[in-house]
N, C-alpha and C positions, 0 to 999 in steps of 0.2 A: 462608498464609491461615489469615482470624480465622475462628474458632470459633461465639463470636454477635454477633451485630448488636442495641443498641438503643437506646431511645426514651425522653424521661420525655416520662409525660404528665400532668404537673402534681399537686398534691395530695398529693404524697410516692409516686404510683404510679411504674412504670417499666414497659414493656413489652420483654420479651428475647427473640428469636429465632432458634432453630438455622438456624443455615448447612447444614446436610448435608440435615437433615430436614424444615423450615419451622415447626418446630414453636416454638410460642408458648406464653410463659406470663406470667404480669404477679407481679410485687412491693405487695406493701405496705406501710409505715412501722406498727411493733407498735402496741396501742393502748395499750401504755404509754411510746411515745415519739411522741406526736404522730399516730400513723395510726389509720385505717381497722381495720386489721388482717381487709380482706376476701380479702387472699390470702395467701401465704404474704410472711412477711418476709426481707429479705436474710441472717440469722442463722438463718431455719428452714431455709432451703435447703441452709445449709451440715452444719447436723445434720443435716438428711436426707439430707444428697451421706454423711455419715462411716457412719449402717446401710444405706443401697445399693449403698456402694462393697461394705461387708462382704458382704455377700448375693450380691453378682455377683462376688467372688472366690471366692466360699461355691460357686457353680454352675458356674463354671468348675472347680473344682478336684473339687467332683461330679462330675462328667462324666471327668476323667481317671480317677479314682477309684475312677469306678462303682458310687456311693452317691447317693442321692435326697433333694432338701429338698420333697419334697411335704407341703407343711401346714404351712411354717414363716411364722411372721409376726414382728414384730416391732413394737416402738415405740421411740421417740425423745422425749426430753425433754430441751429443756435449759433451762442455767439460767445466765442473765447475772450477769454481776459489775461493779461499779461501778468510778470512779476509777482508768483511764479505763472509756468502759462496754464489755463486748466481753461475747464467749460465756467464763463460767468454765469451763461443766462441762456436756460433752453424757453423755448417759445413753441407752445403746443394749441394752435387753430384747432377746433373740434366746427363743422362743416354739419348740423342736422337739419339743414335747411331743405324745407320739402314737408318733413315729418311737424303733426303735432301733439306735445305733451301736454298732460295734466303739470299742475306747479309740483304735485307730489313727485314724479318723474322728474323734472326738470332738477328737485333738490337733492333726490338723489343720483343723481350725474353728477350735478356740482360739487358734492359731498365726494365723489369717487376722485374727482380729478386733484383734492387734494390730499386722499386717504388710502391710492394704492399701491402695494408694497415698494414701487420704484422710487413715486415719490417721496416716502418717508425715508427710505433708504438715502438717498441724497444727500451731500453736505448741507447741513441748512443755510449755509451762504452762500450756495448755487440761487441763483433766481429762479422762481419756476413760474414762469408767468401763461395765466389761459386764460384765450379767446373763447369763449362760447358763442355761434351760430346760430339763432332760431331761426 
């Protein structure tokens, strides 16, 4: 069974529908590649998926190990490379500021940043730089 159904809307824009929920999202080409940049670009979504995947798996582990992620925020920076045009680096900055975690929970969190499904699915040449603010 398919996960997403999509259509091209023209002018470098697509509409994608998540079939299980019916949720729609629109993508645009970025402004540095002939687009309007009014929505996430496909490469923005890849970078966003990395951060969101890490935090989702952290949430699962937090339930399992009995700790809270309340207040966690994160930023993702996508750095493009040329020849061929591709994502060269993704920087994920996780801000746990204000939360006190024992070393055991910190180790679990750090492990997840390297082993979430998206991190393991990306090409090994794509640099993944993780910054954790405790």
